[in-house]
C-alpha positions as a Markdown table, in Angstrom:
| # | Residue | x | y | z |
|---|---|---|---|---|
| 1 | Met | 1.8 | 19.1 | 2.8 |
| 2 | Arg | 1.6 | 19.2 | 6.5 |
| 3 | Ser | 2.7 | 16.4 | 8.8 |
| 4 | Glu | 2.1 | 15.6 | 12.5 |
| 5 | Asp | 4.4 | 13.8 | 14.9 |
| 6 | Thr | 2.2 | 10.8 | 15.9 |
| 7 | Pro | 3.1 | 8.2 | 18.6 |
| 8 | Phe | 2.8 | 4.4 | 17.9 |
| 9 | Val | 1.6 | 2.0 | 20.6 |
| 10 | Gly | 2.1 | -1.8 | 20.5 |
| 11 | Gly | 3.6 | -4.0 | 17.8 |
| 12 | Pro | 7.1 | -3.5 | 16.4 |
| 13 | Leu | 6.9 | 0.3 | 16.3 |
| 14 | Asp | 6.0 | 0.6 | 20.0 |
| 15 | Gly | 7.3 | 3.8 | 21.5 |
| 16 | Arg | 8.3 | 5.4 | 18.2 |
| 17 | Val | 7.1 | 8.8 | 17.1 |
| 18 | Leu | 6.9 | 9.2 | 13.3 |
| 19 | Pro | 5.8 | 12.2 | 11.2 |
| 20 | Val | 2.5 | 11.3 | 9.5 |
| 21 | Leu | 1.1 | 13.3 | 6.6 |
| 22 | Thr | -2.3 | 14.9 | 7.4 |
| 23 | Gly | -5.2 | 15.2 | 5.1 |
| 24 | Pro | -7.2 | 18.3 | 4.0 |
| 25 | Thr | -9.0 | 18.3 | 7.3 |
| 26 | Gly | -5.8 | 18.3 | 9.3 |
| 27 | Gln | -6.2 | 14.8 | 10.6 |
| 28 | Pro | -4.0 | 11.8 | 10.0 |
| 29 | Pro | -5.5 | 8.8 | 8.1 |
| 30 | Lys | -7.7 | 6.3 | 10.1 |
| 31 | Trp | -5.4 | 3.4 | 9.2 |
| 32 | Tyr | -1.6 | 3.4 | 8.8 |
| 33 | Glu | 0.0 | 0.4 | 7.1 |
| 34 | Val | 3.7 | -0.3 | 7.1 |
| 35 | Pro | 5.0 | -2.9 | 4.6 |
| 36 | Val | 8.0 | -4.8 | 5.9 |
| 37 | Pro | 10.0 | -6.7 | 3.3 |
| 38 | Asp | 10.5 | -10.4 | 3.7 |
| 39 | Ala | 14.1 | -11.6 | 4.2 |
| 40 | Ala | 13.5 | -14.6 | 1.9 |
| 41 | Gly | 12.2 | -12.5 | -0.9 |
| 42 | Gly | 8.6 | -13.4 | -0.5 |
| 43 | Pro | 5.6 | -11.0 | -0.2 |
| 44 | Pro | 6.1 | -8.3 | 2.4 |
| 45 | Thr | 4.4 | -8.4 | 5.8 |
| 46 | Val | 2.0 | -5.5 | 6.4 |
| 47 | Leu | 1.9 | -4.0 | 9.9 |
| 48 | Thr | -1.5 | -2.3 | 10.5 |
| 49 | Tyr | -2.2 | 0.5 | 13.0 |
| 50 | Arg | -5.6 | 2.1 | 13.7 |
| 51 | Arg | -5.9 | 5.8 | 14.7 |
| 52 | Ala | -7.2 | 6.4 | 18.3 |
| 53 | Pro | -7.5 | 9.5 | 20.4 |
| 54 | Ala | -4.2 | 10.2 | 22.3 |
| 55 | Gly | -6.0 | 11.5 | 25.4 |
| 56 | Tyr | -8.3 | 14.3 | 26.7 |
| 57 | Thr | -7.7 | 17.4 | 28.8 |
| 58 | Lys | -8.7 | 17.2 | 32.4 |
| 59 | Arg | -10.9 | 20.2 | 32.7 |
| 60 | Leu | -12.8 | 20.5 | 29.4 |
| 61 | Gly | -12.4 | 17.1 | 27.9 |
| 62 | Ile | -10.9 | 18.3 | 24.7 |
| 63 | Gln | -9.0 | 15.8 | 22.6 |
| 64 | Arg | -5.2 | 16.1 | 22.7 |
| 65 | Gly | -4.4 | 14.6 | 19.3 |
| 66 | Trp | -4.0 | 11.2 | 17.9 |
| 67 | Lys | -2.0 | 8.0 | 18.3 |
| 68 | Tyr | -1.8 | 4.8 | 16.4 |
| 69 | Glu | -2.6 | 1.4 | 18.1 |
| 70 | Tyr | -1.3 | -1.9 | 16.6 |
| 71 | Val | -3.9 | -4.3 | 15.2 |
| 72 | Ala | -2.5 | -7.8 | 14.9 |
| 73 | Glu | -5.4 | -9.2 | 12.8 |
| 74 | Gly | -5.0 | -6.6 | 10.1 |
| 75 | Arg | -7.4 | -4.0 | 8.7 |
| 76 | Glu | -11.1 | -4.8 | 9.0 |
| 77 | Arg | -13.1 | -4.9 | 5.8 |
| 78 | Arg | -16.3 | -3.0 | 5.9 |
| 79 | Thr | -19.3 | -3.2 | 3.6 |
| 80 | Leu | -21.0 | -0.1 | 2.3 |
| 81 | Lys | -24.1 | 0.9 | 4.1 |
| 82 | Trp | -26.4 | 2.8 | 1.8 |
| 83 | Pro | -29.3 | 4.7 | 3.5 |
| 84 | Trp | -31.9 | 3.0 | 1.3 |
| 85 | Ser | -30.7 | -0.5 | 2.0 |
| 86 | Lys | -32.6 | -2.8 | 4.4 |
| 87 | Pro | -30.9 | -3.6 | 7.7 |
| 88 | Gly | -30.6 | -7.4 | 7.0 |
| 89 | Gly | -29.2 | -7.2 | 3.5 |
| 90 | Gly | -32.6 | -7.0 | 1.8 |
| 91 | Thr | -32.4 | -9.9 | -0.6 |
| 92 | Glu | -35.6 | -11.6 | 0.6 |
| 93 | Arg | -39.0 | -9.9 | 0.4 |
| 94 | Gly | -40.6 | -9.0 | 3.7 |
| 95 | Gly | -44.3 | -8.4 | 3.9 |
| 96 | Gly | -44.0 | -4.6 | 3.7 |
| 97 | Thr | -45.4 | -2.1 | 1.3 |
| 98 | Glu | -42.4 | -1.8 | -1.0 |
| 99 | His | -42.6 | -1.6 | -4.8 |
| 100 | Gly | -46.1 | -0.4 | -4.9 |
| 101 | Asp | -47.7 | -3.3 | -2.9 |
| 102 | Arg | -50.8 | -2.4 | -1.0 |
| 103 | Pro | -51.1 | -3.5 | 2.6 |
| 104 | Ser | -53.6 | -6.3 | 3.1 |
| 105 | Gln | -56.9 | -5.2 | 4.5 |
| 106 | Gly | -58.8 | -7.8 | 6.4 |
């Protein structure tokens, strides 16, 4: 597997450059989580970092790689967005023409 030296910005790992394994597309993962063991033997604290562009070239604007930025609040949870779902969640029925309903003519 290939790895890429990636800088970390913010948090306890600020200023460090660590080798991060890349995926099949050659990019590091979007989120990097580091478990830190608790001294009292409790559950470990998880440091969370989000992938961000490291910078861009001056002339052509090409991306220069990746860096990880510290996210203190942790990883954001996203819900799946299916292409056939309604924008508002879709649990209540709007007055549309779904499920074979005919529009009212009046």
